[in-house]
C-alpha positions as CSV (number, residue, x, y, z in Angstrom):
1,M,153.4,98.5,-81.0
2,T,149.9,100.0,-81.5
3,D,148.8,103.6,-80.8
4,P,147.0,102.5,-77.6
5,F,150.3,101.3,-76.4
6,I,152.0,104.7,-77.0
7,Q,149.0,106.5,-75.4
8,S,149.2,104.2,-72.4
9,L,152.9,105.1,-71.9
10,N,152.1,108.8,-72.2
11,Y,149.3,108.4,-69.6
12,L,151.8,106.7,-67.4
13,Q,154.3,109.5,-67.7
14,S,151.6,112.1,-67.0
15,R,150.9,110.5,-63.7
16,S,154.5,109.9,-62.5
17,E,154.3,112.4,-59.6
18,L,150.9,111.1,-58.5
19,N,152.2,107.5,-58.6
20,L,155.1,108.5,-56.4
21,T,152.7,110.3,-54.0
22,D,150.7,107.1,-53.8
23,L,153.7,105.0,-53.0
24,I,154.8,107.4,-50.3
25,D,151.2,107.2,-48.8
26,W,151.3,103.3,-48.9
27,C,154.8,103.1,-47.4
28,S,153.7,105.3,-44.5
29,I,151.6,102.4,-43.2
30,P,153.7,100.1,-41.0
31,S,152.0,96.9,-42.2
32,I,154.4,94.6,-40.3
33,S,152.9,91.1,-40.5
34,S,155.1,89.5,-37.8
35,I,154.0,91.8,-34.9
36,A,150.5,91.4,-33.6
37,T,150.1,95.0,-32.5
38,H,150.3,96.0,-36.1
39,Q,147.1,94.2,-37.1
40,P,145.3,97.5,-37.6
41,D,148.1,98.6,-39.9
42,I,147.8,95.4,-41.9
43,Q,144.1,96.0,-42.3
44,K,144.7,99.6,-43.3
45,A,147.3,98.6,-45.9
46,A,144.9,96.0,-47.4
47,E,142.1,98.6,-47.6
48,W,144.6,101.0,-49.2
49,A,145.4,98.4,-51.9
50,A,141.8,97.6,-52.5
51,Q,140.9,101.2,-53.0
52,R,143.8,101.7,-55.4
53,L,142.9,98.6,-57.5
54,S,139.3,100.0,-57.8
55,Q,140.7,103.4,-58.8
56,A,142.8,101.7,-61.5
57,G,139.6,100.2,-63.0
58,M,139.8,96.7,-61.7
59,Q,136.5,94.9,-61.1
60,N,135.2,92.7,-58.3
61,V,137.7,94.1,-55.9
62,E,137.4,92.6,-52.4
63,I,139.3,92.0,-49.2
64,L,139.1,88.3,-48.4
65,P,139.8,86.7,-45.0
66,T,142.4,84.0,-44.4
67,Q,143.3,82.2,-41.2
68,G,145.7,85.1,-40.7
69,H,146.1,88.4,-42.5
70,P,143.6,89.1,-45.4
71,C,144.2,88.9,-49.1
72,V,143.1,91.5,-51.6
73,Y,141.6,90.3,-54.9
74,G,140.5,92.0,-58.1
75,D,140.0,91.1,-61.7
76,W,139.2,92.4,-65.2
77,L,137.7,89.7,-67.4
78,K,136.6,89.8,-71.0
79,A,133.1,88.4,-71.8
80,D,134.9,85.8,-73.9
81,R,136.6,83.7,-71.3
82,D,138.7,81.9,-74.0
83,F,141.2,84.8,-73.9
84,P,144.4,84.0,-71.9
85,T,144.3,84.9,-68.2
86,I,147.2,86.1,-66.2
87,L,147.4,86.5,-62.4
88,F,149.4,89.3,-61.0
89,Y,150.7,88.6,-57.5
90,G,152.1,90.8,-54.8
91,H,152.3,91.3,-51.0
92,Y,151.5,94.4,-48.9
93,D,153.2,93.3,-45.7
94,V,156.7,94.4,-44.7
95,Q,159.5,93.4,-42.4
96,P,160.0,95.1,-39.0
97,A,162.3,98.1,-39.0
98,L,164.9,97.1,-36.4
99,D,168.0,99.1,-35.4
100,L,166.3,102.4,-35.8
101,D,169.5,104.3,-35.0
102,A,170.9,103.0,-38.3
103,W,168.1,104.6,-40.3
104,V,168.9,108.0,-41.7
105,S,165.2,108.9,-41.8
106,P,162.3,107.1,-39.9
107,P,161.4,103.9,-41.8
108,F,157.7,104.8,-42.0
109,E,158.2,108.4,-42.9
110,P,159.2,108.1,-46.6
111,Q,161.9,110.5,-47.7
112,L,163.3,111.3,-51.2
113,R,167.1,111.4,-51.5
114,D,169.3,111.2,-54.6
115,G,166.6,109.8,-56.8
116,R,165.6,107.2,-54.3
117,L,162.7,106.7,-52.0
118,Y,163.8,105.6,-48.5
119,A,161.1,103.7,-46.5
120,R,160.5,100.2,-45.2
121,G,158.6,98.3,-48.0
122,A,159.6,100.8,-50.8
123,S,161.4,98.0,-52.7
124,D,160.0,94.9,-51.0
125,M,157.4,95.1,-52.3
126,K,155.0,98.0,-52.2
127,G,156.8,99.7,-55.0
128,Q,156.8,96.6,-57.1
129,A,153.1,95.9,-56.4
130,L,152.1,99.4,-57.2
131,A,154.0,99.2,-60.5
132,E,151.7,96.3,-61.4
133,I,148.6,98.3,-60.5
134,V,149.7,101.4,-62.3
135,A,150.6,99.5,-65.5
136,I,147.1,98.0,-65.6
137,E,145.6,101.4,-64.9
138,A,147.4,103.0,-67.8
139,V,146.0,100.6,-70.3
140,L,142.5,100.7,-68.9
141,K,142.3,104.4,-68.7
142,I,143.3,104.8,-72.4
143,T,141.5,101.9,-74.0
144,G,138.8,101.1,-71.6
145,K,139.8,97.4,-71.7
146,L,142.8,95.1,-71.3
147,P,144.2,93.0,-74.2
148,L,143.8,89.8,-72.1
149,N,142.1,88.7,-68.9
150,V,143.8,89.9,-65.7
151,K,143.4,88.8,-62.1
152,F,145.2,90.4,-59.1
153,L,146.1,88.9,-55.7
154,L,147.9,90.7,-52.9
155,E,148.7,88.8,-49.7
156,G,149.6,90.0,-46.2
157,E,151.9,87.3,-44.9
158,E,154.7,86.9,-47.4
159,E,157.3,88.2,-44.8
160,I,156.2,85.4,-42.4
161,G,156.4,82.6,-44.9
162,S,152.9,83.0,-46.5
163,R,151.6,80.8,-43.6
164,H,147.9,80.8,-44.7
165,L,148.2,81.4,-48.4
166,R,148.1,77.7,-49.5
167,G,144.8,77.2,-47.7
168,F,143.5,80.4,-49.2
169,I,144.5,79.2,-52.7
170,K,142.8,75.8,-52.2
171,E,139.6,77.4,-51.0
172,N,139.6,79.9,-53.9
173,Q,140.8,77.8,-56.8
174,Y,138.0,78.8,-59.1
175,K,138.5,82.5,-58.4
176,L,142.3,82.2,-59.1
177,T,142.1,79.9,-62.1
178,C,144.5,81.4,-64.8
179,D,147.1,80.4,-67.4
180,Y,150.1,82.0,-65.8
181,A,151.2,84.1,-62.9
182,I,153.3,87.3,-63.0
183,I,155.4,87.9,-59.9
184,I,157.3,91.2,-59.6
185,D,159.1,90.3,-56.4
186,A,162.5,89.4,-57.9
187,G,165.0,92.0,-58.9
188,M,167.8,93.4,-61.1
189,L,171.6,93.4,-60.7
190,N,172.0,97.0,-61.7
191,P,169.8,99.8,-63.2
192,D,171.0,99.0,-66.8
193,L,170.5,95.3,-66.9
194,P,166.9,93.9,-66.6
195,A,166.5,90.3,-65.4
196,I,164.1,87.4,-65.4
197,T,164.4,84.9,-62.5
198,Y,163.9,81.3,-63.3
199,G,165.1,79.6,-60.1
200,L,164.5,80.1,-56.4
201,R,165.9,78.4,-53.3
202,G,163.4,77.1,-50.8
203,G,163.9,77.4,-47.2
204,M,163.0,76.6,-43.6
205,R,163.6,77.8,-40.1
206,I,164.5,75.6,-37.2
207,F,164.8,76.5,-33.5
208,L,167.4,74.6,-31.5
209,E,167.4,74.7,-27.7
210,V,170.1,73.3,-25.5
211,Y,169.4,72.6,-21.8
212,G,171.8,72.2,-18.9
213,P,171.2,72.6,-15.2
214,C,167.6,72.9,-13.9
215,T,168.1,76.6,-13.1
216,D,170.6,79.3,-13.7
217,L,173.7,78.7,-11.6
218,H,176.3,81.0,-10.0
219,S,179.3,80.9,-12.3
220,G,181.7,81.2,-9.4
221,V,180.3,78.2,-7.5
222,F,179.6,75.9,-10.5
223,G,182.0,77.2,-13.2
224,G,184.3,74.5,-14.4
225,T,182.1,71.6,-13.4
226,I,178.9,72.2,-15.3
227,H,178.9,72.1,-19.1
228,N,177.6,75.6,-20.0
229,P,174.6,75.2,-22.4
230,A,175.7,78.3,-24.3
231,Q,179.2,76.8,-24.8
232,A,177.7,73.5,-25.8
233,L,175.4,75.2,-28.3
234,I,178.3,77.1,-29.8
235,E,180.4,74.0,-30.1
236,L,177.5,72.2,-31.9
237,I,177.0,75.1,-34.3
238,A,180.7,75.3,-35.0
239,G,180.8,71.7,-36.1
240,M,178.0,72.2,-38.7
241,H,180.4,73.5,-41.3
242,D,183.9,72.3,-42.2
243,E,186.8,74.7,-42.7
244,D,185.8,75.3,-46.3
245,G,182.3,76.2,-45.5
246,R,180.7,72.9,-46.5
247,V,177.7,71.8,-44.4
248,T,178.7,68.6,-42.4
249,L,175.2,67.4,-41.6
250,P,175.0,63.7,-42.7
251,G,173.1,63.4,-46.0
252,F,172.5,67.2,-46.3
253,Y,173.6,67.3,-50.0
254,D,171.7,64.1,-51.0
255,G,169.4,65.0,-53.9
256,V,171.0,68.3,-54.7
257,R,170.6,68.9,-58.4
258,P,174.0,69.5,-60.1
259,I,174.7,72.8,-61.7
260,T,174.6,72.3,-65.5
261,E,177.3,73.4,-67.8
262,S,174.9,75.7,-69.6
263,E,174.0,77.3,-66.3
264,R,177.6,77.8,-65.5
265,L,178.2,79.5,-68.9
266,D,175.2,81.8,-68.3
267,S,176.3,82.7,-64.8
268,A,179.9,83.4,-65.9
269,R,178.4,86.3,-68.1
270,L,176.7,87.9,-65.1
271,P,178.3,91.0,-63.5
272,I,178.5,89.2,-60.2
273,D,182.1,88.5,-59.2
274,E,184.1,88.5,-56.0
275,T,184.7,92.2,-56.1
276,Y,181.0,92.9,-56.6
277,L,180.0,90.9,-53.6
278,L,182.7,92.2,-51.4
279,E,181.6,95.8,-52.1
280,M,177.9,94.9,-51.6
281,A,178.6,93.1,-48.2
282,G,181.3,95.4,-46.9
283,V,183.5,92.6,-45.8
284,A,187.3,92.0,-46.3
285,E,187.0,88.5,-47.7
286,L,184.4,86.0,-48.9
287,W,183.9,82.6,-47.4
288,G,182.5,79.3,-48.6
289,D,183.0,76.1,-50.7
290,P,185.8,76.8,-53.1
291,D,184.4,74.3,-55.6
292,Y,181.7,76.8,-56.5
293,S,181.7,80.4,-57.5
294,P,180.3,83.0,-55.1
295,Y,177.2,83.4,-57.4
296,E,176.7,79.7,-57.4
297,R,177.0,79.4,-53.7
298,T,174.4,82.1,-53.1
299,T,171.8,80.9,-55.7
300,S,172.3,77.2,-56.6
301,R,173.8,75.5,-53.6
302,P,172.0,74.8,-50.2
303,T,173.1,76.6,-47.1
304,L,172.8,76.4,-43.3
305,E,172.9,79.8,-41.5
306,V,172.7,80.9,-37.9
307,L,170.1,83.7,-37.5
308,A,170.2,84.3,-33.8
309,I,171.7,82.9,-30.6
310,Q,170.3,83.6,-27.1
311,A,171.5,82.8,-23.7
312,G,171.6,84.4,-20.3
313,L,170.2,87.9,-19.7
314,P,168.6,89.4,-22.8
315,G,169.4,93.0,-23.6
316,E,172.0,95.1,-21.8
317,G,173.7,93.9,-18.7
318,V,175.4,90.6,-17.7
319,L,174.6,88.2,-14.9
320,N,177.4,86.0,-13.4
321,I,175.5,82.8,-14.2
322,I,175.8,79.6,-16.1
323,P,172.4,79.8,-17.9
324,A,170.0,77.0,-17.7
325,K,169.5,77.0,-21.4
326,A,170.6,78.5,-24.7
327,S,168.8,78.7,-28.0
328,A,169.5,79.3,-31.7
329,A,167.4,80.1,-34.7
330,L,168.8,78.3,-37.8
331,S,167.9,78.7,-41.4
332,M,168.3,76.4,-44.3
333,R,168.2,77.6,-47.9
334,L,167.3,74.6,-50.1
335,V,167.7,74.0,-53.8
336,P,165.4,72.2,-56.2
337,D,165.0,68.5,-55.5
338,Q,166.0,68.9,-51.9
339,D,163.3,67.7,-49.5
340,P,162.8,70.0,-46.5
341,K,161.9,67.0,-44.2
342,A,165.0,65.2,-45.3
343,A,167.2,68.2,-44.7
344,Y,165.6,68.6,-41.2
345,Q,166.4,64.9,-40.5
346,S,170.0,65.5,-41.4
347,L,170.2,68.0,-38.6
348,I,168.6,65.6,-36.2
349,D,171.1,62.9,-37.2
350,Y,174.0,65.4,-36.6
351,L,172.8,66.3,-33.2
352,Q,172.2,62.7,-32.2
353,E,175.8,61.9,-33.2
354,N,177.5,65.0,-31.8
355,A,175.6,66.3,-28.8
356,P,177.5,65.5,-25.6
357,P,175.7,63.7,-22.7
358,T,176.2,66.7,-20.5
359,I,173.3,68.5,-22.1
360,R,169.8,67.9,-23.4
361,W,168.5,69.3,-26.7
362,E,165.3,69.9,-28.5
363,T,164.4,71.2,-32.0
364,R,161.3,72.8,-33.4
365,F,160.7,72.6,-37.2
366,T,158.4,75.3,-38.4
367,G,157.9,73.9,-41.9
368,G,159.7,74.5,-45.2
369,G,159.4,75.0,-48.9
370,R,161.2,73.4,-51.8
371,G,163.3,75.2,-54.3
372,V,161.7,76.0,-57.7
373,L,162.8,76.0,-61.3
374,V,160.5,77.4,-64.0
375,D,160.5,76.9,-67.7
376,R,162.4,79.7,-69.5
377,N,160.8,78.9,-72.9
378,T,157.1,79.6,-72.3
379,P,155.2,82.2,-74.3
380,Y,154.8,84.4,-71.3
381,V,158.4,84.4,-70.4
382,K,159.2,85.2,-74.0
383,A,156.7,88.1,-73.8
384,M,158.4,89.5,-70.7
385,H,161.8,89.1,-72.4
386,R,160.6,91.2,-75.3
387,A,159.0,93.8,-73.0
388,L,162.2,94.2,-70.9
389,Q,164.4,94.3,-74.0
390,E,162.4,97.0,-75.7
391,T,162.2,99.1,-72.5
392,W,165.9,98.8,-71.6
393,G,167.4,98.4,-75.0
394,T,169.3,95.3,-73.9
395,A,168.3,91.7,-73.5
396,P,167.5,90.6,-70.0
397,V,169.8,88.1,-68.2
398,Y,168.3,85.0,-66.6
399,L,169.0,84.5,-62.9
400,R,168.6,82.1,-60.1
401,M,167.8,83.8,-56.8
402,G,169.2,82.9,-53.4
403,G,166.0,83.7,-51.6
404,G,162.6,82.2,-52.0
405,I,159.1,83.3,-53.0
406,P,156.7,80.8,-51.4
407,V,153.8,81.5,-53.7
408,V,155.7,80.2,-56.8
409,G,155.7,76.7,-55.6
410,M,152.1,77.0,-54.3
411,F,150.9,78.1,-57.7
412,Q,152.6,75.2,-59.3
413,Q,151.2,72.7,-56.8
414,E,147.7,74.1,-56.2
415,L,146.8,75.8,-59.5
416,G,149.1,73.9,-61.9
417,I,150.5,77.1,-63.4
418,E,154.0,78.5,-63.9
419,S,155.2,82.0,-63.1
420,V,157.1,84.7,-64.8
421,M,159.4,86.3,-62.2
422,T,161.0,89.7,-62.7
423,G,161.3,92.9,-60.7
424,F,162.7,96.4,-60.6
425,G,164.4,96.4,-57.2
426,L,168.2,96.5,-57.1
427,M,170.6,94.4,-55.1
428,D,171.7,97.4,-53.1
429,D,168.2,98.5,-52.1
430,N,169.0,97.1,-48.6
431,V,165.8,95.1,-48.5
432,H,165.1,93.9,-44.9
433,G,167.8,96.1,-43.6
434,P,168.0,99.8,-42.4
435,N,167.6,102.5,-45.1
436,E,165.6,100.3,-47.5
437,H,165.1,102.3,-50.7
438,L,163.8,102.2,-54.2
439,H,165.6,103.6,-57.3
440,L,162.9,105.6,-58.8
441,Q,164.1,105.8,-62.4
442,T,164.4,102.0,-62.5
443,W,160.9,101.7,-61.0
444,Q,159.4,104.0,-63.6
445,R,161.0,102.0,-66.4
446,G,159.6,98.9,-64.8
447,M,156.1,100.3,-65.1
448,Q,156.7,100.9,-68.8
449,A,157.9,97.4,-69.3
450,L,154.8,96.0,-67.6
451,V,152.6,98.1,-70.0
452,R,154.6,96.6,-72.9
453,F,154.1,93.1,-71.4
454,L,150.3,93.4,-71.3
455,F,150.3,94.1,-75.1
456,E,153.1,91.5,-75.9
457,A,151.4,88.7,-73.9
458,A,148.2,89.2,-75.8
459,M,149.9,88.7,-79.2
């Protein structure tokens, strides 16, 4: 590597405490995209990000409106536009912090404990997004330039499915034109093993409502003669899986891409076994299709999950009623080649076949995204591979991820570009749960890797 590279790493090290202070400041903003009352916090977080991009030396920084929460954009472009252009992506919105009693410290009052920063958004993904900004800053402050063209996009709706991002990308195609995207929203298995993610599951959410009597009824008067909608809903849900955990919806597995032998050999080398998952989840025994390993079931096979069930009186207390209706939120995780509309139709077919005549049902489909596979052999993936290997002293493993990152498919479809996906959050960061945290040593190594990547990608 060149002297500017070494100097950039030294600059990065000299600002480590300031970078942590910045992250604490950003994580203190409760930018919850799913709750309307936090709209001012969303705007504040976007303004914070825009100011930090400008401070880093990025140009043309602006906060751009969408049909929902705004996006933050910035770029640094050489006069010679023939240089390669990469687009760094991130999001500044966070999940709600529910079950506050389970948080050791308040979710939006960041606290340092045992080499970790505890706060909502620390890992997903304000820490990751700031790592991107800081890496760019380190090179710009030392050299006054970047070795290739860079664009930066931060959205504010990733945690609610990037609802308006596709429209934004279509309207701003010229502004976002690039050769490749860099997405630091994946993760690592442990602090000593870097990873590159090449596969994502898609997903969708469906709301199912079951109706019975025209109004809530006294359970003592009507019990035993009215089919309780809550019971009917539970019976329908129970029938959606067989005893081995396979989804029973007709046609659900049509089009599912088989797991290749090479993928199975790769996954067998990963440190993810039954014991690892048992410890991570805190359960006594795993569950699921015995024809596939636990890792395969969580990354390469489709799933149907129950997210929530509601019936009767919400909150504390019980009414002696047969409720007039019951509802459930269902989630499907879909793999590449699975069509969300076809998967939704499989649920409709199941309900038409199995719902009893004693109830009426309705579903609401909120849209869905396909799973994604990216090419592992592009120059930019290879550059990231080298950067991670040099930083950690070991070659990164290649992962498929059980969750989804909606923007990856959008970039493929709307901009015609592929993405490099990596990240420096760990599996035990408790993302979306209480006591979310970021392992700071891994985060700092991640910044070093991104500085390396900027030089490697320009070679």
